[in-house]
C-alpha positions as CSV (number, residue, x, y, z in Angstrom):
1,X,33.8,-28.9,-7.2
2,X,30.0,-28.2,-7.6
3,X,28.5,-27.5,-11.0
4,X,27.8,-23.8,-10.4
5,X,31.4,-23.2,-9.5
6,X,32.6,-25.0,-12.6
7,X,30.4,-22.9,-14.8
8,X,31.6,-19.7,-13.1
9,X,35.3,-20.7,-13.6
10,X,34.7,-21.5,-17.2
11,X,33.2,-18.0,-17.5
12,X,36.1,-16.3,-15.6
13,X,39.0,-18.2,-17.2
14,X,39.0,-16.6,-20.7
15,X,38.1,-13.2,-19.2
16,X,41.0,-13.4,-16.7
17,X,43.4,-14.7,-19.4
18,X,42.5,-11.8,-21.6
19,X,43.0,-9.3,-18.8
20,X,46.3,-11.0,-17.9
21,X,47.5,-10.7,-21.4
22,X,46.6,-7.1,-21.7
23,X,48.3,-6.3,-18.4
24,X,51.4,-8.2,-19.6
25,X,51.3,-6.3,-22.9
26,X,51.2,-3.0,-21.2
27,X,54.1,-3.7,-18.8
28,X,57.4,-2.1,-19.9
29,X,61.0,-2.8,-18.7
30,X,63.3,0.0,-17.5
31,X,64.7,0.4,-21.1
32,X,61.3,1.2,-22.4
33,X,60.8,-2.1,-24.3
34,X,57.8,-4.3,-23.7
35,X,58.1,-7.1,-21.2
36,X,58.3,-10.6,-22.6
37,X,55.7,-11.6,-20.0
38,X,52.5,-11.9,-21.9
39,X,50.3,-13.5,-19.2
40,X,50.0,-12.1,-15.7
41,X,51.4,-14.6,-13.1
42,X,48.1,-14.2,-11.2
43,X,46.4,-16.2,-14.0
44,X,48.7,-19.2,-13.4
45,X,48.1,-18.9,-9.7
46,X,44.4,-19.1,-10.4
47,X,44.8,-22.1,-12.6
48,X,46.8,-23.8,-9.9
49,X,43.9,-23.4,-7.5
50,X,41.5,-24.9,-10.1
51,X,43.8,-27.9,-10.6
52,X,44.0,-28.4,-6.8
53,X,40.2,-28.2,-6.5
54,X,40.2,-25.0,-4.6
55,X,37.5,-23.1,-6.6
56,X,36.8,-20.4,-4.0
57,X,40.4,-19.2,-4.1
58,X,40.5,-19.5,-7.9
59,X,37.4,-17.3,-8.3
60,X,38.9,-14.7,-5.9
61,X,42.1,-14.5,-8.0
62,X,40.3,-14.2,-11.3
63,X,38.0,-11.5,-10.0
64,X,41.1,-9.5,-8.7
65,X,42.5,-9.7,-12.2
66,X,39.5,-8.0,-13.8
67,X,40.5,-4.3,-14.1
68,X,37.5,-2.1,-13.5
69,X,37.0,0.2,-16.5
70,X,34.2,1.0,-19.0
71,X,34.8,-2.3,-20.7
72,X,34.5,-4.6,-17.7
73,X,31.8,-2.8,-15.5
74,X,29.1,-5.1,-17.0
75,X,31.2,-8.1,-16.2
76,X,31.6,-7.1,-12.6
77,X,27.9,-6.4,-12.3
78,X,27.0,-9.8,-13.9
79,X,29.4,-11.5,-11.5
80,X,27.9,-9.8,-8.5
81,X,24.4,-10.7,-9.6
82,X,25.5,-14.3,-10.1
83,X,27.0,-14.5,-6.6
84,X,23.8,-13.1,-5.1
85,X,21.6,-15.6,-6.9
86,X,23.8,-18.4,-5.7
87,X,23.4,-17.2,-2.1
88,X,27.0,-15.9,-1.8
89,X,25.9,-12.4,-0.8
90,X,29.2,-11.5,0.9
91,X,31.0,-11.9,-2.4
92,X,28.4,-9.9,-4.3
93,X,28.6,-7.1,-1.8
94,X,32.4,-7.0,-2.1
95,X,32.2,-6.8,-5.9
96,X,29.6,-4.0,-5.9
97,X,31.3,-2.1,-3.2
98,X,34.6,-2.3,-5.1
99,X,32.8,-1.0,-8.2
100,X,31.2,2.0,-6.4
101,X,34.6,2.9,-5.0
102,X,36.1,3.3,-8.5
103,X,36.4,7.0,-9.6
104,X,36.3,5.9,-13.3
105,X,32.6,5.0,-13.2
106,X,30.2,7.4,-14.8
107,X,26.9,8.5,-13.0
108,X,24.7,5.9,-14.6
109,X,27.2,3.0,-13.9
110,X,27.6,4.1,-10.3
111,X,23.8,4.3,-9.9
112,X,23.3,0.7,-11.3
113,X,26.1,-0.6,-9.0
114,X,24.3,1.1,-6.1
115,X,21.0,-0.6,-7.1
116,X,22.8,-4.0,-7.2
117,X,24.4,-3.3,-3.9
118,X,21.1,-2.4,-2.4
119,X,19.7,-5.8,-3.7
120,X,22.7,-7.5,-2.0
121,X,21.9,-5.8,1.3
122,X,18.2,-6.9,0.9
123,X,19.3,-10.5,0.4
124,X,21.4,-10.4,3.5
125,X,18.8,-8.7,5.7
126,X,20.6,-5.4,6.0
127,X,17.5,-3.4,5.4
128,X,18.7,-0.1,6.8
129,X,21.7,0.0,4.4
130,X,19.5,-1.1,1.5
131,X,17.0,1.7,2.4
132,X,19.8,4.3,2.3
133,X,21.0,3.3,-1.1
134,X,17.5,3.2,-2.6
135,X,16.6,6.6,-1.1
136,X,19.7,8.0,-2.7
137,X,18.6,6.6,-6.1
138,X,15.2,8.1,-5.7
139,X,16.8,11.5,-4.8
140,X,19.0,11.2,-7.9
141,X,16.0,10.3,-10.0
142,X,17.6,7.1,-11.2
143,X,16.2,3.6,-11.4
144,X,13.1,5.1,-9.7
145,X,10.7,2.2,-10.4
146,X,12.9,-0.6,-9.0
147,X,14.2,1.6,-6.1
148,X,10.7,2.5,-5.1
149,X,9.5,-1.2,-5.4
150,X,12.4,-2.3,-3.1
151,X,11.7,0.5,-0.6
152,X,8.0,-0.6,-0.6
153,X,9.2,-4.1,0.3
154,X,11.5,-2.8,3.0
155,X,8.8,-0.7,4.7
156,X,6.4,-3.6,4.6
157,X,8.9,-5.9,6.3
158,X,9.6,-3.2,8.9
159,X,5.9,-2.4,9.3
160,X,6.6,1.2,8.6
161,X,3.2,1.8,7.2
162,X,3.4,5.6,6.9
163,X,6.5,5.4,4.7
164,X,4.9,2.5,2.9
165,X,1.9,4.7,2.0
166,X,4.2,7.5,0.8
167,X,6.4,5.4,-1.4
168,X,3.4,3.4,-2.8
169,X,1.8,6.7,-3.9
170,X,5.1,7.7,-5.5
171,X,5.3,4.3,-7.2
172,X,1.8,4.8,-8.6
173,X,2.9,8.0,-10.2
174,X,6.1,6.5,-11.7
175,X,4.7,3.2,-12.9
176,X,1.1,4.1,-13.7
177,X,0.1,1.0,-11.7
178,X,-2.9,1.2,-9.4
179,X,-2.0,0.4,-5.9
180,X,-5.1,1.8,-4.2
181,X,-6.2,-1.5,-2.7
182,X,-2.7,-2.1,-1.2
183,X,-2.5,1.5,0.2
184,X,-5.9,0.9,1.8
185,X,-4.4,-2.2,3.6
186,X,-1.5,0.0,4.9
187,X,-4.1,2.4,6.4
188,X,-5.9,-0.6,7.9
189,X,-2.6,-1.7,9.5
190,X,-2.4,1.7,11.2
191,X,-6.0,1.5,12.2
192,X,-5.6,-2.0,13.7
193,X,-2.6,-0.9,15.8
194,X,-4.6,2.2,17.0
195,X,-7.6,-0.1,17.9
196,X,-5.3,-2.2,20.1
197,X,-4.0,0.9,21.8
198,X,-7.6,2.3,22.2
199,X,-6.9,5.4,20.2
200,X,-10.3,5.7,18.4
201,X,-9.5,9.0,16.8
202,X,-6.6,7.5,14.9
203,X,-8.6,4.4,14.1
204,X,-11.4,6.6,12.6
205,X,-8.9,8.7,10.5
206,X,-7.1,5.7,9.0
207,X,-10.4,3.9,8.3
208,X,-11.6,6.9,6.4
209,X,-8.4,7.1,4.4
210,X,-8.6,3.4,3.6
211,X,-12.1,3.7,2.3
212,X,-11.2,6.8,0.4
213,X,-8.3,5.0,-1.2
214,X,-10.3,1.9,-2.0
215,X,-14.1,2.1,-1.4
216,X,-14.5,-1.7,-1.5
217,X,-12.0,-2.3,1.4
218,X,-13.8,-4.9,3.5
219,X,-11.1,-4.8,6.2
220,X,-11.7,-1.1,6.7
221,X,-15.4,-1.6,7.3
222,X,-14.7,-4.5,9.7
223,X,-12.4,-2.3,11.7
224,X,-14.8,0.6,11.7
225,X,-17.6,-1.7,13.0
226,X,-15.4,-3.0,15.8
227,X,-14.5,0.6,16.7
228,X,-18.2,1.5,17.0
229,X,-19.0,-1.6,19.0
230,X,-16.2,-0.7,21.5
231,X,-17.5,2.9,22.0
232,X,-21.1,1.7,22.3
233,X,-22.4,3.0,19.0
234,X,-24.1,-0.3,18.1
235,X,-26.4,1.0,15.3
236,X,-23.4,2.5,13.5
237,X,-21.5,-0.8,14.0
238,X,-24.4,-2.6,12.3
239,X,-24.4,-0.2,9.4
240,X,-20.6,-0.7,8.9
241,X,-21.0,-4.5,9.1
242,X,-23.8,-4.4,6.6
243,X,-21.8,-2.3,4.1
244,X,-19.6,-5.3,3.6
245,X,-22.4,-7.1,1.7
246,X,-22.1,-4.6,-1.1
247,X,-18.3,-4.3,-0.9
248,X,-17.6,-8.1,-1.3
249,X,-20.4,-10.6,-0.6
250,X,-17.8,-13.4,-0.1
251,X,-17.0,-11.9,3.3
252,X,-20.6,-12.1,4.6
253,X,-19.4,-15.1,6.7
254,X,-17.2,-12.6,8.7
255,X,-20.2,-10.5,9.9
256,X,-22.7,-13.1,10.9
257,X,-21.6,-13.6,14.5
258,X,-20.7,-9.9,15.3
259,X,-24.0,-8.8,13.8
260,X,-25.8,-11.2,16.1
261,X,-24.0,-9.7,19.1
262,X,-25.1,-6.2,18.0
263,X,-28.7,-7.1,17.4
264,X,-28.9,-9.0,20.7
265,X,-27.5,-5.9,22.5
266,X,-30.3,-3.8,21.0
267,X,-32.8,-6.6,21.7
268,X,-33.7,-6.7,18.0
269,X,-33.3,-10.4,17.2
270,X,-36.4,-10.4,15.0
271,X,-34.8,-7.8,12.7
272,X,-31.6,-9.9,12.6
273,X,-33.6,-13.0,11.6
274,X,-35.2,-11.1,8.7
275,X,-31.8,-10.0,7.6
276,X,-30.5,-13.6,7.7
277,X,-33.4,-14.8,5.6
278,X,-32.6,-12.1,3.0
279,X,-28.9,-13.2,2.9
280,X,-29.8,-16.9,2.5
281,X,-32.3,-16.1,-0.2
282,X,-30.0,-13.8,-2.2
283,X,-26.5,-15.2,-1.6
284,X,-27.0,-18.7,-0.1
285,X,-23.9,-19.5,1.9
286,X,-23.8,-21.9,4.9
287,X,-22.9,-19.3,7.6
288,X,-26.2,-17.3,7.6
289,X,-28.1,-20.6,7.1
290,X,-26.6,-22.2,10.2
291,X,-27.2,-19.1,12.3
292,X,-30.8,-18.9,11.1
293,X,-31.2,-22.6,11.9
294,X,-29.8,-22.1,15.4
295,X,-32.2,-19.2,16.1
296,X,-35.1,-21.3,14.9
297,X,-34.0,-24.1,17.2
298,X,-34.0,-21.6,20.1
299,X,-37.4,-20.2,19.4
300,X,-39.3,-23.1,17.9
301,X,-37.4,-26.2,18.9
302,X,-35.1,-28.7,17.3
303,X,-37.8,-30.4,15.2
304,X,-38.6,-27.1,13.5
305,X,-34.9,-26.4,13.0
306,X,-34.4,-30.0,11.6
307,X,-37.2,-29.5,9.1
308,X,-35.9,-26.1,8.0
309,X,-32.3,-27.2,7.4
310,X,-33.2,-30.4,5.7
311,X,-35.3,-28.5,3.2
312,X,-32.5,-26.0,2.6
313,X,-29.9,-28.8,2.1
314,X,-32.0,-30.2,-0.8
315,X,-31.0,-27.2,-2.9
316,X,-27.9,-26.1,-1.0
317,X,-26.0,-29.2,0.1
318,X,-23.0,-28.7,2.4
319,X,-20.9,-30.7,4.9
320,X,-21.6,-28.2,7.7
321,X,-25.3,-28.3,7.0
322,X,-25.3,-32.2,7.2
323,X,-23.3,-32.0,10.4
324,X,-25.9,-29.7,12.0
325,X,-28.8,-31.7,10.8
326,X,-27.3,-35.0,12.2
327,X,-26.8,-33.1,15.5
328,X,-30.6,-32.4,15.7
329,X,-31.6,-36.0,14.6
330,X,-29.1,-37.9,16.8
331,X,-30.6,-36.8,20.1
332,X,-33.9,-38.6,19.3
333,X,-32.5,-41.7,17.7
334,X,-31.9,-45.1,19.3
335,X,-30.2,-48.4,18.8
336,X,-28.4,-49.1,15.5
337,X,-29.6,-45.9,13.8
338,X,-28.1,-43.9,16.7
339,X,-24.8,-45.7,16.2
340,X,-24.8,-45.0,12.5
341,X,-25.6,-41.3,13.0
342,X,-22.7,-41.1,15.5
343,X,-20.3,-42.4,12.9
344,X,-21.7,-39.9,10.3
345,X,-21.3,-37.1,12.9
346,X,-17.7,-38.1,13.5
347,X,-17.0,-38.2,9.8
348,X,-18.6,-34.8,9.1
349,X,-16.8,-33.2,12.0
350,X,-13.5,-34.6,10.7
351,X,-14.1,-33.3,7.2
352,X,-14.9,-29.8,8.6
353,X,-11.7,-29.9,10.7
354,X,-9.3,-30.8,7.9
355,X,-10.9,-28.4,5.4
356,X,-9.4,-24.9,5.0
357,X,-11.6,-22.0,6.0
358,X,-9.8,-19.6,3.8
359,X,-8.0,-19.8,0.4
360,X,-5.7,-17.4,-1.5
361,X,-7.2,-16.6,-4.9
362,X,-3.7,-15.9,-6.2
363,X,-1.6,-18.9,-5.1
364,X,-4.1,-21.3,-3.6
365,X,-2.6,-21.1,0.0
366,X,-5.0,-22.6,2.5
367,X,-5.6,-21.2,6.0
368,X,-7.7,-21.8,9.1
369,X,-8.0,-18.0,9.8
370,X,-8.2,-14.9,7.7
371,X,-4.9,-13.3,6.6
372,X,-5.1,-10.0,4.8
373,X,-1.5,-10.6,3.6
374,X,-1.1,-14.0,2.1
375,X,1.6,-15.9,4.0
376,X,2.7,-17.7,0.9
377,X,2.7,-15.3,-2.1
378,X,2.8,-12.1,0.0
379,X,-0.1,-10.5,-1.9
380,X,-2.6,-8.3,-0.1
381,X,-6.3,-8.9,-0.1
382,X,-6.2,-12.1,-2.0
383,X,-7.3,-14.5,0.8
384,X,-11.0,-15.1,1.0
385,X,-13.4,-17.4,2.9
386,X,-14.2,-20.8,1.4
387,X,-17.9,-20.5,0.8
388,X,-18.9,-24.1,0.0
389,X,-18.2,-26.2,3.0
């Protein structure tokens, strides 16, 4: 018998004994006198199961003995909750369903049992049944905060972003908690889907809603820029990409390559170089520095690029920067020095490979690509680029 089952049986034994005694006390014989049986036989049946190391059957017997009334509702709810936490969701569902079926429950007790049953369904993956119960609670204006919170979780799992937006706004009103940044992410999910489908009008509408909900929504600006690129409005794409600098400068790394594509399409690389210089001067960061170095190498040669990046690395050291500098130097090296540089290049490449590109500010989850919803803690907009690499 496992420890959890032993603890549960120790909890149920006295409760069942009391219930059995009360039932025995209330039984009357045909002549109207009280029965001499003070303990319900079911109690001894349960004890027998305990002694024969059959805890599952014992628990079932003791639960059956608990009469549902105003005095034992809390006990049933606690039992159901305990079963759910132990992973025995089927048992929890049976207890809570049994409670709801009892006509003796008042409105508040029935609502609480419905909430617990909804949680059971959530645990077992029966999201449609859970949704129905939580919606009924919202309609009844009972347990609004928790019901809306669970509905929000359901709609996110089902990727039902329209309902997620509606319930998130309702939850904001109920709880007073600001969910504007999360609501913006829901709009971005709609925009992303529309972008894949090529429905630019829907993309534009959802991007505007996202930015209206949360002006610093970097994701919305990225989607907007991608939309403008697709429809050939490159200058507007550049404007959207550049707006990210003021929204959250940590995400500058995400705009370096697409901005290069935009400026190249417009044949305005000189303007792009000036913008990169400004970024390096104000924010530092290895991504704009490496792109600037690459453009210097293209225009002025590798020697000029090597001198530029070596000077920058004196004040802004980074693994990627050293890796790029070694790349420029190794082509002109010979003999033993060349071999040493090859070893350094292998080491820096390996360090870059094993390092995470992104990290969640909430739980520390590491990732190689950007996730707007953290795969570990399930929080929105907490994963950011790792700047110093």
